[in-house]
N, C-alpha and C positions, 0 to 999 in steps of 0.2 A: 504492498497501498504506500504509494508516496504521498509525503506532508513535507509542503513547503511551508516557514514559518518566518514572515519578515519581523525585523525589526529595525528602528532607528528612525520613525518617524516622531516629528516636532514643529513647536511654532517655532521661526526663526524670521528675526527680520533681512529686508532685502541687503543684499551684497552679502550675508551667511554662507557658512559651510552645514551641509549634513553628510552624515555616512551611511546609509542603509544597508544592511545585511539580509540575505535569508538564507536559513537553515534546511535543505535538504536531506531528507530520512526516507528508505523505499527504493532507491535506485542506484546503478551502477554510476556516479555521478560523471566521470569522465565522459562516459554514451551519450551525457546531454546539454544538447545548446541552454544556456540560462537567459532571459531576458528578462528587463525590465520594461513596464507598460506605465500610464499611466489616465485617470479619469480626474478629468475639473468634474466640476456642479454642470449638467445641461449639455456635456458634449462627449464624442465618443471615443471609448476609449485605445489608447492611440503607444505603439512601440514605440518607447524611450529608448534601449541601449540593448545590445547583443552580443555574448559571447560563447564562440564552442568550447567543445572540449580541450583544443590546441591553443585555444588562446587570440583569435581573430576574433575580431569586434568590430563593429559597425553602430552610426548612432544620427539620432532625427538631426536635423540639421538647427530645428531648434535648440538645441543642447550641447552642439557639438565645440569644444575647448574648455565649455566649464563642467561637465561630466567625466567619469570615465567609471566606465565597469570592469569588472575585475574577479578572481575566482581562485577560491583554492580546494584544490581536487585534492586534499589531507582534507581536508576540515569541512567538506561536503557543502561550501560555503561559499556564494555568489556576493560583492558588493556592488553597491553602485555612491561612489564620493561627488558628492558635487556642490560645488563651489560658486560664490557670484550669482546666489539662486535671485530672482524676479518675483514678483509674486506672482505673473504667470504662470509660474512653475507650482502653484499651490492643486495640487490632486491627492486622489489615494496612488498610492503605489504598489502597484500589484507584480510579484515575482513571479517566473512561468516556467517550463521547464518541457523540453521538447527534445523525447526520444530519438536519435538523429536517425535511425534503424527502420525503427517502425512508427515515428510522427506523430504518435502520442503524444498530446499535451495535460498538464496539470497546469492550476494555480494555487497561490498564497492566500488567504484571509483580508491581505491590503494593506497596510498602513497609513496614516494620514501625513502628508505634510502639506504646511501650510505657511504663507510669505508674506508676513505683513509686519507695519511698524504699528 
């Protein structure tokens, strides 16, 4: 049974930083592509960043240069370092896993990030 548990969401001022974590269990972590998505009120869920098992990363244009996704395959954890946060980054951030062989995907429960003064 796949379980993804996010943590690290908080209220932060514009220009501040946060690091989100997602701990995975029930999977062979290195076989999975890991993603961070976000969903703001009234908007569709969008892909923020992706990292393959080998460490290849991609980012949404809106976060390039500010956010960094990384993973620790020994700790079964994926991270999202968010710097220079803006009010428009306010959203619930979700961790998503995708089995690179079967395509199966699973979601975490989400963690709230609020950027406000």
